[in-house]
C-alpha positions in Angstrom: -1.8 -49.7 -0.3 -3.3 -50.0 3.1 -6.8 -48.8 3.7 -7.4 -46.8 6.8 -9.9 -48.0 9.3 -13.0 -45.7 9.3 -13.4 -46.5 13.0 -10.3 -44.6 13.8 -11.6 -41.3 12.3 -12.1 -39.7 15.7 -8.5 -40.5 16.7 -7.2 -39.1 13.4 -9.2 -35.9 13.8 -7.5 -35.5 17.2 -4.1 -36.0 15.6 -4.9 -33.4 12.9 -6.0 -30.9 15.6 -2.7 -31.5 17.5 -0.7 -31.0 14.3 -2.4 -27.6 13.8 -1.4 -26.6 17.3 2.2 -27.8 16.8 2.4 -25.9 13.5 1.2 -22.7 15.3 3.7 -23.2 18.1 6.6 -23.9 15.7 5.7 -20.9 13.6 5.6 -18.6 16.6 9.1 -19.9 17.6 10.5 -19.5 14.1 11.2 -23.1 13.6 10.7 -23.1 9.9 12.1 -26.6 9.3 9.8 -28.0 11.9 6.8 -26.2 10.4 7.6 -27.8 7.0 7.9 -31.3 8.5 4.7 -30.9 10.4 2.9 -29.6 7.3 3.9 -32.7 5.4 2.4 -34.8 8.3 -0.7 -32.7 8.3 -1.2 -33.1 4.6 -0.9 -36.9 4.8 -3.2 -37.1 7.8 -5.8 -34.9 5.9 -5.6 -37.3 2.9 -6.2 -40.3 5.1 -9.1 -38.6 6.9 -10.7 -37.8 3.5 -10.1 -41.4 2.4 -11.8 -42.7 5.6 -14.8 -40.4 4.9 -15.1 -41.8 1.4 -14.9 -45.4 2.7 -17.6 -44.7 5.3 -19.9 -43.1 2.7 -19.4 -46.0 0.3 -20.0 -48.7 2.9 -22.9 -50.9 1.9 -24.6 -53.7 3.7 -24.3 -57.0 1.8 -27.0 -59.4 2.5 -26.5 -63.1 1.7 -28.3 -64.4 -1.3 -29.7 -67.9 -1.7 -27.3 -70.7 -1.2 -26.7 -73.5 -3.6 -28.3 -76.8 -2.7 -25.9 -79.7 -3.0 -28.7 -81.6 -4.8 -29.5 -78.8 -7.3 -29.0 -81.0 -10.3 -31.4 -83.6 -8.8 -30.5 -87.0 -7.3 -28.1 -89.0 -9.4 
């Protein structure tokens, strides 16, 4: 499974806002099939957004540890 890029969270939030607007418009026009399809897209986008938030909160900084010396066993 592909992991979403947390750096794209702002873009995804804009997509979610647009989907809400499209759902409102389709509901007003009585396009029930369109509403259903848009809702599926909105649900998927919401799940990806939550996944991005979890990834961002779990991000840790990994600092390099000591490196192995090629002569660690002594000179032979």
